[in-house]
N, C-alpha and C positions, 0 to 999 in steps of 0.2 A: 788350391789355396784360395781363400775367400777374398774377394775384392773389398778393400776398406772404403768406407763411404767418406765423401768430401764433407766439410763442415756445412755447406749449403744443403746438401742432401740430409745430414743429421738434423739440422735446424728445421727444414721442411717436415721431416718425419715427426719431430717432436711437436711442432705446431699442429699438424694434422691430428695426431693422437690426442693432444690437449683439447682440440675443438670437439672431437668425437666424445671424449669424456665429459666435457661440459654440456654438450647436447643431450647425452643420455642422462646426465644428472638433473638437468632442468626440464626435460620433456614432461615429467609428471606435473611439475609446477605450472607449466604452460597450459596443460590440459585443465588443471584446476582453475586457473585464472580465466580461461575461456568459458568453462562451465559457470563460473561466478558471474562473468559479464552477461551471459545468456540469461541467467536467473534474474539479474538486475533489470535486463530489458523486458523480460516477461512480467516482472513485478510492476514496472512502470506502465506497461500496457494494461494490466489488470486495474491498477490504480486509476488510470485515465478513464477507463470504461466505467468502473464502479463509482467514481467521483461524479461523472455525468449523471448517474442514477440519483445520487445524493442531491445534486443541484436541481434536477427535475422535481424531486419530492419537495424541496424547499419552495420552488415556484408554485407547485400545486397547493401547498399550504398557505402561502402568501395570498394567492388568488381566492381561496376558500374564506380566509379571514377578512379580506377586503369585501367580499360579497356579504358576509355576515354583518360587517360594520355598516355597509350601505343599507342593508335591510333594517338594522336597528335605527339608523337615522331617519328612514322613511317612516317607520312606526312612531319614532319620537316626535316628529313634526306634527303627526296626526293626533297626538295626545291632547286632551281637553283640560287636564288639571295637573298641577305640580305632583300630586300624589300618584297619579297614573304614570307620569314621566318617571318619577323615582322608582316606582315598582318595576316599570319596564327596564330601567337602567340596571337595577339590582339583578333581575332575572338574566339580562344579557351578560353582565360581568360574571355572574356565577357560571352560566353556560360556557362562555368563551374561555374562562380560566380552566374549566375541565378539558375543553378542546385543546387548549395550549399545552396542558400537562401531557395529554396523549400524543400530540404532535412532537413535543420534545422527547418523549420516550421513544417514539418511532425514529426520529432523526438520530438519536443517540445509538439505538440498535443498529441502524443502517451504517452510521459512521464506524462503529466497532467492526461491523462486517466488512466494510471497505478496507479498513486497516489490516484485519485478519487475512482477507483474501489477497491483498497486495503483498503482505509479508510472507506468505506461504512459499512462493518459489525460492526466495532468498533463504528462508529458514530451512527448507529441504536441502538446498545446496550446501549450506553451512553444516548441517547435520552429516551429510555425506563426506564433506571435507574433514571434519573433525573426527569422524569415526575411525579414520585411519590412524589417529593418534591416541587411541585408547590404550591405557597402560596394560601391560601383560600381567595376568593373574599369577600369583606365586603358586608353585606346585606343591 
């Protein structure tokens, strides 16, 4: 004859089984959350490193533009006539505008690269996570 269980034993058994069921149900979600957090951390690290590159490039361009401006002012002070000054100014503005266009293009390209590189770990993680939810093809 099988021994009947007490209400406490039945409740303990029920709670234990419920916990095991919950653990097994949420284990995949926990792993996905952990992977997502790791991807975010990697993304932040990449962003920080690449943004420092962007800042250095900005400082480099600011330094070059400042040197060009001082060179212009040295030449401008040495001009002997208003015509020579205006000719010098026109040449400087033309060359500097071309330089600025190239610098802005470089900064834009670098900024896009920073964003793309920083987003890649999160994008890969999201692709993996959502690939499990692809709809089944009808037979």
